[in-house]
C-alpha positions in Angstrom: 0.1 -0.1 0.1 1.4 3.3 -0.8 -0.3 5.9 1.2 0.0 9.8 1.1 0.7 10.5 5.2 2.9 8.5 8.0 -0.1 9.1 10.5 -2.6 7.2 13.1 -5.3 7.3 9.8 -3.1 6.0 7.5 -1.5 3.0 9.6 -4.9 2.4 10.5 -6.0 1.8 7.1 -3.1 -0.1 6.3 -3.9 -2.3 9.1 -7.5 -3.1 7.8 -6.5 -4.0 4.6 -3.4 -5.9 5.7 -5.8 -7.6 8.1 -8.3 -8.9 5.3 -5.6 -10.8 3.8 -6.3 -14.3 4.7 -8.1 -12.8 7.7 -8.3 -16.5 9.2 -4.2 -16.6 9.9 -3.3 -14.5 12.9 -0.5 -11.5 12.4 2.3 -10.4 14.2 3.7 -6.9 13.2 7.4 -5.9 14.9 7.4 -1.9 14.9 9.2 0.7 16.0 8.0 3.3 18.7 6.8 5.8 16.0 3.9 7.5 17.8 1.5 6.9 15.1 1.4 3.2 16.2 1.0 3.7 19.4 -2.2 6.6 19.0 -4.6 5.8 21.1 -7.6 6.1 19.0 -5.9 3.2 16.8 -8.1 0.3 15.8 -6.2 -2.6 15.4 -7.8 -5.3 14.0 -8.3 -8.5 16.5 -6.1 -10.8 13.7 -3.4 -8.4 14.4 -0.5 -8.1 17.0 1.5 -5.4 17.4 4.9 -5.6 19.4 7.2 -3.0 19.7 10.7 -2.9 19.6 13.0 -1.0 22.6 13.4 2.6 22.0 16.7 3.2 20.4 17.3 -0.2 19.1 18.0 0.0 15.1 20.0 -3.2 15.9 16.5 -4.7 16.5 15.3 -3.5 13.3 16.8 -4.6 10.0 14.0 -2.6 8.1 16.7 0.2 9.4 19.2 -1.4 6.8 16.7 -1.7 4.0 15.9 1.8 4.2 19.6 3.2 4.1 20.1 0.7 1.3 17.0 2.8 -0.5 18.7 6.3 0.9 22.4 5.8 -0.7 20.4 4.9 -4.6 18.0 7.7 -3.8 20.4 10.8 -3.1 21.6 13.4 -5.4 18.6 12.8 -7.6 15.4 15.2 -8.5 12.2 13.1 -9.4 9.5 16.0 -10.3 6.8 14.2 -8.6 5.7 11.6 -5.9 4.6 9.1 -8.8 8.4 9.4 -9.9 9.5 8.9 -6.4 6.7 5.7 -6.3 8.3 4.3 -9.6 11.9 4.6 -8.0 11.4 2.9 -4.9 8.9 0.1 -7.0 12.3 0.0 -8.8 14.4 -0.7 -6.2 12.0 -3.2 -4.5 12.0 -5.1 -7.4 16.0 -5.8 -8.0 15.9 -7.0 -4.7 15.9 -11.0 -4.6 16.2 -12.9 -1.0 20.4 -13.5 -1.0 20.6 -9.4 -1.3 18.1 -8.9 1.3 19.3 -11.5 3.8 22.7 -10.1 3.4 21.8 -6.3 3.7 19.4 -6.9 6.8 21.8 -9.4 8.7 23.7 -7.6 11.8 26.9 -10.2 11.6 28.4 -8.4 14.8 25.6 -9.3 17.0 26.7 -12.8 16.8 29.6 -14.7 18.2 32.0 -16.5 16.0 
Protein backbone atom coordinates (compact mmCIF):
# COMPACT_ATOMS: atom_id res chain seq x y z
CA UNK A 1 0.00 0.00 0.00
CA UNK A 2 1.14 3.47 -0.76
CA UNK A 3 -0.53 6.10 1.39
CA UNK A 4 -0.24 9.90 1.36
CA UNK A 5 0.69 10.37 5.03
CA UNK A 6 2.54 8.64 7.82
CA UNK A 7 -0.10 9.09 10.51
CA UNK A 8 -2.60 7.19 12.64
CA UNK A 9 -5.41 7.32 10.07
CA UNK A 10 -3.25 5.89 7.29
CA UNK A 11 -1.72 3.27 9.61
CA UNK A 12 -5.19 2.18 10.68
CA UNK A 13 -6.24 1.94 7.02
CA UNK A 14 -3.16 -0.23 6.33
CA UNK A 15 -3.93 -2.50 9.30
CA UNK A 16 -7.52 -2.90 8.13
CA UNK A 17 -6.48 -3.90 4.61
CA UNK A 18 -3.69 -6.17 5.87
CA UNK A 19 -6.10 -7.95 8.21
CA UNK A 20 -8.27 -8.92 5.20
CA UNK A 21 -5.45 -10.93 3.58
CA UNK A 22 -5.94 -14.50 4.82
CA UNK A 23 -8.20 -13.19 7.59
CA UNK A 24 -8.12 -16.49 9.49
CA UNK A 25 -4.39 -16.18 10.24
CA UNK A 26 -2.89 -14.23 13.12
CA UNK A 27 -0.49 -11.51 11.99
CA UNK A 28 2.30 -10.24 14.24
CA UNK A 29 3.87 -6.91 13.26
CA UNK A 30 7.09 -5.71 14.87
CA UNK A 31 7.25 -1.91 14.97
CA UNK A 32 9.37 0.97 16.13
CA UNK A 33 7.89 3.42 18.60
CA UNK A 34 6.47 5.91 16.12
CA UNK A 35 3.72 7.96 17.76
CA UNK A 36 1.16 6.96 15.14
CA UNK A 37 1.86 3.26 15.86
CA UNK A 38 0.75 3.78 19.48
CA UNK A 39 -2.07 6.32 19.21
CA UNK A 40 -4.80 5.67 21.76
CA UNK A 41 -7.50 6.02 19.10
CA UNK A 42 -5.84 3.43 16.82
CA UNK A 43 -8.18 0.53 16.06
CA UNK A 44 -6.26 -2.73 15.68
CA UNK A 45 -8.05 -5.62 13.96
CA UNK A 46 -8.52 -8.76 16.06
CA UNK A 47 -6.19 -10.84 13.88
CA UNK A 48 -3.23 -8.46 14.28
CA UNK A 49 -0.84 -8.16 17.22
CA UNK A 50 1.59 -5.24 17.44
CA UNK A 51 4.95 -5.80 19.17
CA UNK A 52 7.14 -2.77 19.81
CA UNK A 53 10.92 -2.72 19.71
CA UNK A 54 12.72 -1.16 22.66
CA UNK A 55 13.50 2.54 22.07
CA UNK A 56 16.87 3.33 20.47
CA UNK A 57 17.49 -0.21 19.23
CA UNK A 58 18.23 0.04 15.49
CA UNK A 59 20.06 -3.31 15.55
CA UNK A 60 16.77 -5.01 16.26
CA UNK A 61 15.16 -3.38 13.23
CA UNK A 62 16.57 -4.78 9.96
CA UNK A 63 14.24 -2.52 7.97
CA UNK A 64 16.51 0.38 8.92
CA UNK A 65 19.33 -1.20 6.92
CA UNK A 66 17.09 -1.69 3.90
CA UNK A 67 15.96 1.95 4.07
CA UNK A 68 19.63 3.01 4.28
CA UNK A 69 20.31 1.05 1.07
CA UNK A 70 17.36 2.71 -0.68
CA UNK A 71 18.40 6.16 0.57
CA UNK A 72 21.92 5.73 -0.81
CA UNK A 73 20.43 5.02 -4.25
CA UNK A 74 18.00 7.95 -3.82
CA UNK A 75 20.59 10.58 -2.84
CA UNK A 76 21.42 13.41 -5.26
CA UNK A 77 18.57 12.66 -7.64
CA UNK A 78 15.78 15.03 -8.57
CA UNK A 79 12.25 13.75 -8.94
CA UNK A 80 9.56 15.96 -10.40
CA UNK A 81 6.62 14.18 -8.80
CA UNK A 82 5.62 11.69 -6.14
CA UNK A 83 4.77 9.33 -8.99
CA UNK A 84 8.46 9.33 -9.97
CA UNK A 85 9.50 8.68 -6.35
CA UNK A 86 7.03 5.81 -6.21
CA UNK A 87 8.44 4.36 -9.45
CA UNK A 88 11.97 4.61 -8.00
CA UNK A 89 10.96 2.69 -4.86
CA UNK A 90 9.12 0.10 -6.96
CA UNK A 91 12.21 -0.43 -9.13
CA UNK A 92 14.52 -0.74 -6.11
CA UNK A 93 12.15 -3.29 -4.57
CA UNK A 94 11.90 -5.32 -7.78
CA UNK A 95 15.70 -5.48 -8.03
CA UNK A 96 16.02 -7.16 -4.64
CA UNK A 97 16.47 -10.88 -4.40
CA UNK A 98 16.35 -13.16 -1.38
CA UNK A 99 20.13 -13.36 -0.89
CA UNK A 100 20.67 -9.60 -1.19
CA UNK A 101 17.84 -8.94 1.25
CA UNK A 102 19.30 -11.41 3.71
CA UNK A 103 22.79 -9.88 3.42
CA UNK A 104 21.50 -6.32 3.69
CA UNK A 105 19.38 -6.97 6.76
CA UNK A 106 21.86 -9.19 8.62
CA UNK A 107 23.67 -7.89 11.68
CA UNK A 108 26.82 -9.99 11.58
CA UNK A 109 28.49 -8.14 14.42
CA UNK A 110 25.94 -9.22 17.04
CA UNK A 111 26.80 -12.90 16.70
CA UNK A 112 29.87 -14.45 18.21
CA UNK A 113 31.98 -16.59 15.91
